[in-house]
N, C-alpha and C positions, 0 to 999 in steps of 0.2 A: 689492484684495489683502488676504489674511487676515492678521490680527495673530498669531494663535495656530495651532499645528499639533498634531496628535495625537502621542503619545509613540512608538507602534510603527511607524506607516507615514508619518508626517509629513503626514497629510491636513489640509486646511484646516479651521480652526474660526474662523468670523468673529465679530467683535464687532458690536454694533448700529451702530457708527460706521464699520466697514470697508466699502470699496467692493467689491462682489462682481463678479468677472470670470469670463467663460466659460473662459478659459485655465486658471484654477485648477481648475474642475470637470474639464476635460479631463486635466490632470495627475493629479488624484486618481483618475479613472477608469482611467487607465493603470496607476497603482500597484496599484489593487484588482485589475485584470485580471491583472497579472503575479503577484500573490500567490495568486490563485485558481488560476491555471494551475500554479503550483509545487505547490500542495496536491493538485491533481488528478493530477499526474504521480506524486507520492509515494504516493497512494492506489492508483493503478494498479500501481505496482511492488510494493506490499505485497500486493495481491490476487494478482498473479502468483506471488509467493513462497509464498503460502498454497496455491495450486494445486500448485506443485512439492512442497511438504511433504506434501500429501495423497497425491500420486502416489508419492512415496518410501515413505510408510507402507504404501500398498497393495501396492507391489512387494515390500517386505520381508515383509509378511504372507504373500503368495503364495509367496515363496521359502521361508519357514518351513514352510508347508503342503506344499510339494514335498519338503522334507527329511523331514518326518514321513511322507509317503506312501512315500518311498524306504526309510525305516527299517522301515516296516510290511511292505514287500515282502521285505526281508532277513529279518525275523523269520518270515515265512511260509515262506520258502525253507529256512532253517536246520533246522527240525524235519523237513522232508522228506529232508534229506541224512543225518540220523542214523538 
């Protein structure tokens, strides 16, 4: 069993006099696996949000272009009426 543990995740830090046990390694691996999965999920969510933001910007740009095109059509029509 380890005498010391890391600050953030409580992983084992053995002294030369500590008896190393497989259970300690298994517990540490489970903690690391859980932390990595959490980070992976967060990265995935941020990536998805980035895609949504890009799509919103593209749609807004196209909407603005459609407005400009509509106004250009009105400008072309108005002189013909006069």
